[in-house]
N, C-alpha and C positions, 0 to 999 in steps of 0.2 A: 776296647777289646782288641782292635787291630794292633795297637801298640803292644798290649800284653801278649798277644799271640806271637808277635815277632820275637819277644824275649823268651818265650817258652822254647821256641826253636833255637834261640841263641844259647840257652842253657845246655841243650843237647850238643850244640856245636862246641861249646867251651869244654865240655866234659869228654869230647871225643878222643882227644889225645891221651887223656888219663886212662880211659878204658882200653885204648889200644896198647899202651906201653905197660900197663900194670902187670898182665900175665907174664911178661918177659922178666920182670924184676922180682916177682914173688920167689922166695927161696934163694935168692942170689944176693941182693943188696939190702935185705930187710934187717934192720937193727932191732933185736928183741930186747925189751926192757919190761920186766915184771908182767910177762904174758901180754904185752902190748908192743906196738911198733909205730914208728913214724918214718915216712919215706918222702923225699923231696926230689924234684928234678929241676935242673937249671939249664938254661941255654944262653951262652955268651954272658955269663955272670948274672943273669936275671932268673929268679925262681919262677918256674912255669906253674907248678902246682905242688901241693903238699897233701899227703894222705896220712891220716891217723886212725888206727883201729885199736879198740880195747883188747881184741883177741883175734888171733889168726889160727885157723884149723886146716890142716892138709889131710884130705881123705885118700883112701887107698885107690880110688878110681881116678886119681889125678886131678880132682877138683879141689877148690879152696873155698873156705867160708870166712868172711870177715864180719866181725861183730862190732856194733856201735861205731860205724864208720863216719868220719867227717872228712870231707875233701874241700880244700881251699884252692881256688883257681885264680891266678893273678893275670891281670891284663898285660899285653905285650904291645910295644910300640908307643909312640907319643900320645896318640888319641886314647888308648885304653890303659895307659900305665897306672892310673889311679883307681882302676876298677878292681874290686875283689868280690868274687862270688863264692858261695858256700853250698855244698851238696852233702846231705846227711841221710843215713838210713840205719835201721836196726841191724840189718843183715844183708850182705851181698854174697852171692854164690858165683864163682868163676869156674868155667869148664875150659881149661886151656886148650885141650885138644880140639874141641868143637869151636872154640873162639866165641863162646857165649857168656854173657854176664847177666845174671838175674838179680833183681832186687826182691828179696823175700820180705814183703810187707811194704809199709809206707816209705816213700822217698820224699824228702823236703829239699827244695831248692830256694836259696835266697840270692837273687840276682840283682846286682847293682845297676840301676838304669843309667845310661849315659847322660851326662849333663848337657844342657842346651848349649849349642855352639856359641851363641851370642854371650852367654854367661861366662864361658871360658875365655872368650876374646876380650871382654870388657872388664873382667875381674869382679863380677858382681858377687854378692854374698850367696853362698851355696845353701840349698835346702838341707834340712837335717838328714842324716844318714838313713834313718828309718823311713822317711818320706820317699826316699829314692830307691828303696828296696822293693823288688818284685818277689813275692812269696808264692812258691808253687808247691803243691802237694799232690802226689799220685801214688799208685801201687801197681804191682804186677809188671814193672818195667823190665823189658828184655832187650839186651844189646847183642847184636850178632856182628862179630868183628869182621868176618869174611864178606858179609853183605854191606857192612858199614851202616846198619840201620838200628834204630832204637824204637821200640813200640810197646804199647800197652792197650788193653781193651777195657781198662778200669776207668772210673771217673777221675777227672783232673780238676783240681781247684787252684785258683791263683788269686792273689791280692796285690794291688798296687795303687798307692796314692789315693786311698778312699774307694777304690773300685774292687769288686770281687767278681771272679769269673768261674764258670763251670763248663766242662765238656765231657763227653764220654768217648774214651778211646782216642789214641793218637799214635802216629808213627812218624819217625824222622829219619831221613836219609842223609848221612854225613857227606856223601860224595857230591850230590847235587844241591844239598842245603835246603831240601823241601820238607816242611813240616805239615802233616795232615791231621786235623781234628775231625774225627769220624762223624760225630753227631751231637745234637743237643748242646750247641754252643750258646752260652749265656753270660752276659756281663752286666753288672748293675752297680750303682753307687752314685757318687757325686763327681761331676765334672765341672770345674770352675763354679762350684757352689750350687749347681743345678742337678737334680736327680735325673739319672739316665738309665736306660735299659736297652741292651743290644742282644738280639737273638739271631741264630742261624741254624740251619739243619746240617751244615757241613762247612769246614773251613780249611784253606790251604795257604801255607806261607812259603814263598820262594825266596830264601834268604839271599841267594846269589843275585837275583834281579830285583830284590827288595820290593816284593809285591805280595799282597794278601788277597785271596779270592774266597768269597763267602757265597753260599747258596741259600736262597730264601731268607735273605738278611732283612732285619727290621730293627730300626733304631728309634727309640722313644726318649724324649727329654721333656721336662716340666719346668716352666718358668714360675718360680715361687712368688714372684711379684704379681702375676696375673691370677685371676680367680676363675673358677668354673672350668668347663671343658675347653675353653679357648686357650688355656695355659699349656695344654698338651700338644707337643709337636712330634710328628712321626715321619720317618723316611723308610720306605720299603723298596726292595729290588729282588727280582728272581735271581740275578747274579750280580754281586758287588765285587769290584776289584779296587784294591787300595794300593797306590804306589807310595813307597816310604822313602824318607830321607835317611841319611846315614845314622842320625841320632834316633831313628825309629818312629819319628812323628809322621803323620800322614801328609803327603804333599799333593796327591791327586786322588779323587774317588771317581769310579766309573760304575754306573748301574746299567744293566742290560736285561733284555727280555721282559721289560715292563717295570717302570719306576713309578712309585706312588708316594706323594708327599702331602702331609697335613701340617699346615702352618699353625702358629700360635693363635691366630685369629679365627681358626676353624676352617679356613679355606683349604681346598685340596687341589693337587695338580698331578696329572699322570702323563707319562710319555713312554715310548718304547725304549729310549736310551737317554741317559743323562750323565754328564761329566762335570765335576767341580774341582777347581784348583784352590788349595788352602794355603794361607801364609803360615809362618812359624808359630803364630799365636792361635793356630787352629781355627782361623776365621776364613770364610769363603771369600775368594777374590774374583773368580770367573766361573759362571755356571752355564753350560750349554745343554739344551734338550733337543731331542730329535724324534720325529715319527709320531704322528697322531697326538699332539699335545692337547690336553684338555684341562681347563681350570674351572673351579666352582667355589662360590662363597655364599653364605646365607646367615644373616643375623637380624636383629630387631629393626635395624635401620637401613639394611642394604642386602640385595641379592645380586650376584654376579656370576657370569660364566664366560668362558673363552675357549677358542680353538686356534691352532696354528700348526704348520708343518715342522718348524724348528724355532728355537729361541736361544738368545745369548744374553746373559745378565752379568753386569760388572758391578763389584762391590767396593766400598772403601776399606781402609785398614781395620775398621771396627766391625766389618762384616755387614754393613748396611748397604742395601741395594742402591746404586746410583743411576745406572743406565740399563735399558733393556731393548733388545731388538727382536721382533717377532717377524717371521717370514712365512710365505707360502700359505695362501688361503686363510688369512687371519680374520677371525670373527670374535668380537668382544661385545658382551651385553652386560649392562649394569642398571639396576633399578634402585633409586634412592627414595626412602620413605621419611616424611617428617616425623618428629617425635610423637609417639602415641597414635599414629595414624596407619591404617592398613590398606586404605582404598585410594589414597591420592598420593601424589609425588611426581617423580619424573623417571623416565627410562631412556637410556642411551644404548644405541646399537651401532657398532662400527665394523665395517668390512673393508679390507684392503689387501694388496699383495704383501706390503711391508709396513710395519708400525715400529717407530723408534720412540722410546719413552725416557724422559728424564725424571728420576724419582728422588724423594727426600724422606727423611725420618723426622717426624714431628716429636714434640715433647711426649714422653711416655712410650717412645719407640714405636709409634704407629706410622706405617708407611703410607705415603700419599704421592700423587703424581703431580709434578710441576708442569710438564707439557708433554705432548705427544704429537708425532709427525707421521701421518699415514700417506702412503704413496702407492700408485698403481691401482687405478680404479677405486679410489677411496670414497667411502660413503658413510656419513654419520647421520643416524636417525634419532631424533629426540622427541619423546612423547611427554607432553605436559598435561596432567589431569587437572584442569582448572574448574572453577565453580560453574562457569558458563559452558562447559563441555570440554571434551578432549581435543587438544590441538597437537598435530603431528608435524614436525619440521624435519625435512631431510636435506642434508648438505652433501654435495658431490664435488669432486675436483681431481685433477691429476695428482695434486698434493694438497692435503688438509693438515693444518697445524692447529692444535688445540692447546690453550693455556688454562691452568687451573689455579685455585687458591685453596689453602687449607682452612677449613671451618670445622671446628670440633674434631679435628683429626681425620676429616674426610676430604676428598678431592671434590671441589665444587667448580663446575665449568664456568669460566669467565669470558672466553673469547675463542672463536674459530676463524682462521684465515684460510682461504682457498686460492689456489693458483692453477691456471691451465684448464680450460673448459669446465668452469665451475657451474653449479646448479643449486638452486634453493627451491624446495617444494614444501608447501604448507597446506594442510587439509584440516577440515572440521567435521563434526559429527553429522552435519547436514549433507555431507557428500561433496561439497564444493572443494575443488583442488586448484590452488594457484601455484604455478611453477615459473621460475625464471632462470635463464642461463646467461653467462657472461664470461669475461676473461679472468676477473679477480672477484673475490668474495671476502667480506669481513663481517662477522656476526658477533655481537656482544650479548651477554646473558646477564640477568639481574638476580638469579637465584642465590649466588654467593653473597651479594650485598644485602638481600632481603632476609637471608637466613631461613628461608622456607624449605630448603631442600629440593626445590623445583628448578628445572632448567628452562626458565621462561626467557624468550628472546626479548631483549630490550631494544635492539636496533640491528639492522643489517644493511650493508652497503655493497652493491655490486656494480662493477664498472666494465665498460668495453663490450660492444656488440650485444646489447641486452635484447633477449627475446623472452617476453612474458606471456604465459598462457593462463587462462582461467577456464576450468571445466565445470560446467553446471549440469547436474542431473536433470533430465526431463521429467516433469511431474505430471501424472504419477510415474514413478520410476519403473520402467519396463525394459527388459533385455539389455540393461546397461547403457541405454541411450543417453546422450548428453549433448549440450550445446558447448561450443568452443569459441572463446574470445582470445584474440592474440594481439600483442603490442610489441613494438621494437623501440629502442632508445639507446642513448649512450651510457646513462647511469640509472640505477634504481636504488632507492632508499626506503627501508621499511621501518616504521615506528611501532614497536610492540605495544605501547600504552594505548594508542588509538587504533591500531591495526590498519593503518593506511600505508600504502606504498606510493612513493613519488617517483615518476619517470621524468628524466630531463634530457634535452638534446635531441632534436629532430624526432620527436615522438610520433609514432604511427600506430593507431589502434584499428584492429579489424575484427568484425563480428559477422554473424549471418545477416544482420540487417544492413551493414555498410562499413564505412571506414572513417577514421578521424585522424587529423594531423594537428600537432600543437607543439609549442616550445616546452611545455611542462604539463604532465597529467598526473593527478592524484587519484588513486583507486582504493576504496575501502574493501579490505580483503574479504570480509564475510558477506556483505550485501552486493558487492560489485558496483556500487555507486561510484561516480568519478567526477572530478573537477578538472577542466582543461584551461590552461592559461597561455596567452601569447600566440598571435597569428593562427587562430583556430580555423580549421577547414574540415568540413564533414561532407560525406557523400553517402546517400542511401539509395539502394536499388529498389524500385517500385515493381515488385513482381518479377516473374521470369522474363517477360518481354517488355516491361514497362520502362519508362524513361528514368534516368538517374536524377535524384534530388540533391542539390548542392547547397552548402551553407558556408558563409564566411563570417567570423566574429572575432572579438578580442578574447572572450572567455566563454566557458560553457559548463553547465551542470548536467550530469547524466544520471537519471534515476532508473536503476535496473529493474526494480520490482514491477513498475507500471510502464516500463519501456518509454520513458519520457526524456527528452533532451531540451534544455533551456539554454539559448545562446544570447550572449550579452555583447552589445557593441561598445565602442569607445566613445568618449565625449563628443568628438567631432566626426566619428565614423560609425554609423549604425551597423547592426548585424544585417547580413544580406542572405536571402534564400532565393534560389531560382531552379526552375525545371522547364526545360525547353525555352519557350518565349515568355513564360510566366515568371514573375519575380516579386519579392517582398523585401522592403527595407524597413527596419524598426530598431529602436534601442534594445528591445527584448523580443526574441522569437522562441515560442514554446511549442515543441513538436511531440505529439503523442502518437506513436506509430500504430500501436494495437488499436487504439480508439479511433484512428483515422482523423485526428483533430490537430489543427494548427492555430495557434494564437499569437498575434503580433500586437505589442503594446508599447507605450512609452514608459518613461521612468519619471520619478518625482521631479527631476531637475528640468525636464523638457516638456513644455506645454504646447498647445495648439494641435496640429495634425502631424505627429511624428512618424506615423505609419504610412508608407508609400507602397502601393500595390500595382503591379502591371499585369494585366491579363490580355488575352486575345479574344476579340469578338468573333462570333460565328458569321460566315458568309451566307450567301443565298442558299436555301435548301432546294430539294428537287422540285417541289411544287412551284416555288418562285421562279426557278429556272425555266420551267415549262410555260409559264404565263408571260414571260418577258417578251417584249416586241423584238422582232428580228433586227439585228444591228445595234440594239441597246446594250449598254455595259451592265454586267452583273456585279452585285455587291461582293467584295472580297473580304476575307478576314482582316481585321484592323486591331490596333492596339487600344486598350482601355486602361487609363491610369486613374487610380483611386487613392486619394489622400484621406486619412481618418485618424481619430484618436486611438482606436483599437480595432483589430480585425480578428474574427474567429471563424475558422473554416471547418466544416463537418463533411467528411467524405461520405458518410451515410446519406446525408441529405443533398450532397453535391451543391452546397451553398456556402458562400462566404458572407458573413454578417459584419458590417462596418458600423461602428458607433463612435460617439464623442465628436460629432461633426464630420461631414463627408464632403469631398470634392471629387466628382467623377468627370474625367475628360475622355471624350471619344471623338471619332471622326465626325460625329453628328452634332457635337456641341459640348458645353460644360454644364454639369448638373451639380447643384449644391443642396444640402439638406442636413437634418440632424443625424439620420442613420440611413443605411442602405443595405440591401441584400442582393448579391450577384449570384444568379443560378447558372451552373455550368452544365453543358451537355453531358449525358452519361457516357462512360467509357464503353468502347465496343467490346463485345464478348469474344474471347478466344474461341477458335474452332475446334479445340481438342475435345474428345468425347468426355462427357460428364463434367466439363469445366464450366464454371459459372462466370468466368472472366475476372480479371483483376483490374482495379482502377488505380490510376496514378493520382497522387495527392496534387490538387490544383490542375489535374489533367482535364482536357476537354475545353472547348471554347465557351465564351460567355453567351448564354442563350438569351437572358434578359436580366435587367437590373431594376429592382424596386427600391425607390427612394421615398422616405417619409419625413415629414416635419419641415416646415418653412422652406419649401422648394423654390429654387431659383435656377432657371435654365437660360443659358446664353448661346445663341447661334448667330451666324452672320446676319446682321440686320434685324435680328429678332430677339426678344427677351420675354420669358414666361415665368409666372409664379403660381404656386399652388401648395397643397398640403400632402399630396401623394402622387407619385409618378411611376409609371411602368414603361421601361425602355426596352424595346425588342431589337436585339443587335442584328438579326438576320435581314430585317427590312428597314431598320432605322426609324421606326415609328415610335413616337412619344404619346403616351396616354396620360393626361394630366387631370387630376381632380382636386377639389378643394372642400371647403365647408359651406354651410348655409350662409354664414356671415362673410366668408371670404372665398368666393368661388374662384376657380382657376382663371387665369388671364394671360393672354398673349398680346404683346405689344410689338407691332411691326413699325419700324422706323418710317416706312413709306405709306402704309395702309391703315395705320391707326391701331385701335385696341379691339380684341375679341374676347368675350367672356361667355361662360355657359357652365352647366353642371359638369360636363366632361368635354375636354378638348383633345382631339386626336390630330397630330401633325407630324411632319418629318422635315429633315433638312433639305432633301433633294428638290422639293418644290415649295411654292408659297401657299399651298392649300391648307386649310384648317377645317376639320370636321367637328361640328358642335353638336352634342347630344344631350338631351335633358333626361334621358332614361325613362323611368316610370313616374317622374315627378308630376305629370299632368293629372294623375289620379285615375285616368281611364284605362290604364294598362297599355296604351298604345305609345310607341316611341315617336317622338317628334324630332325630325332630323333636318337641319338646315345646313347647306353647304354654300359657301361663297368663294369664288375663285377670283383672284386679283392678278391681272397681268403684270409681270415684273417690268420695270423700266430698264432699258439698257443704258 
């Protein structure tokens, strides 16, 4: 319509000289032949126009009437020399004194469109004359010579190359070359084989500046190859300006005051202003949009929306989009649905200051995205509705670059690379959120390969200054409270199939319970379970004022649900745990913090007594201190070493049970047996109001040791055997019992052998207290004591 409107103005322009000169020639140079005349005007040997009328009538009032008029206007100059235009009408009235020409009835204009410049330069075959003619029909045309204007308030019709147009009322100013179509502008027909419809409430053509301005313009085209509503394409603007080339083709289109576009796939785009540059084949080359850009699309397999402050899109020679740049508060959202599914799929949400996209056109002219580069606070959020629940992955970085693959004409996400302060956050339905930050990020997706339409993460690799956090809601969830675990490392690798993340390089993990260091740590994302490898070290704080528990091992398994940690030693280097002066060495150490339980055991490859425990014995208590003779030395705390096949400590009972054969070494001697239990003094209560006190694991000195089964005791110069032994650390007293068939026995190298139902002795002196208990049957205890002086 824009091209046609330009030639409508061109018709007025070409007839201007004829209408100006004709009144001067009437009655002077007219050659009358059989009530008809023909008049021609030439300039420098070239005919400018020829007028032929079947009859001419001169009226008494000085006006003239021409009947059955045909005007032929010839092009001038090299560019227009081949053009011939025709204007015809049943009757023209000329008022020479007023300088007014009126068309009394219909006026027909056949205007020859200029040939394309490339066709003229390359000598291509020209289209048929009829195809290049613009047919214009109107009525009530008035030309005012003094004002240099031509106007009509009647409908105007025009046809050109398969297009038909309508408008109501027009005026043309020959001095400034401006044509105005008053209202009801409409053009329809075929453009390059596609049906089109253009409407506007008002139109203006500035011939001098070669521009057309339309008000409330709407352009609709239909792709015959597409089916349904998606084939319909619409462009609307409150004000549309078209910049024209010399040949009348559109070179640049500008939409202002609100631009609305509906693409062939049903997607829509709006902006305050838009501008597009066209090539000579009428294909878009560059499109710019500004001000409140909004995009929306919705079909059976995809919904999308977008916002930006401004955009620039570059097209190839065929009008296919190649590159796009979106700027200023960019927000893009897309949801992909698998075939025939409405409730599952994946969703992408991207925000950034700037987004650069590389686009391609797949078979069937479906546009898809090759890659996208987002910068300036870039954040990509991917939601995957899987069978086991919804997983949300969020990627951030100073720059994020996403690569895509075309699957079924759709863009499927294959990889995202991040640079500069990158972050990856993943969350599940249970409220657990795992997040990591680092210098670089590389995320690979498996949705394109699987064809599921979901953006499932196959793997993710993050490098440089890794900080990983895991936020766990407190159950029952109240007031948004949560526990926070934290880890640092050099690299982090996530496996989507197993949902494990592997940390490498100087790994440090921190939690409310303590800290762990290792060469490598693997964490299961959903449960929080972890595996540590290489130079493992752990520290646990025992209460607000308690001592710190330390562990060294080769590897460790951490069970989050029951707060359990299992530490494994190397072949020649057992795992080691210590707190204060107490320590344990064993191939395997199992620590259950909530249960207050510690288990030390061997492995299948190591037999004997692989568990080695070091405890501190209690010194003299207040009662013993009061009864000791003046000048005598008090018993001080001493080390107790216990070897065993296995050790289980219960904080609730304040007892450590040793099994699998035991060997207890103290300052009072060596004790052997099948099993033993060491009872520790209870921890002191804190003085805070309402506090019940907190106990350290293995905290408190050894109060007593109970050994059972095949007892052997070795002291300096003394050896004892029995079936059960109670050793009290505070006073160093041994209470040894046996069975009816094998009573307890003490063998002194110098004094011989002593037996009885119960033997009580200690290392500090040579006395042995023998008691038969109630074995006499009379209920009275029989007690015999023998003291043997030591030889010096």
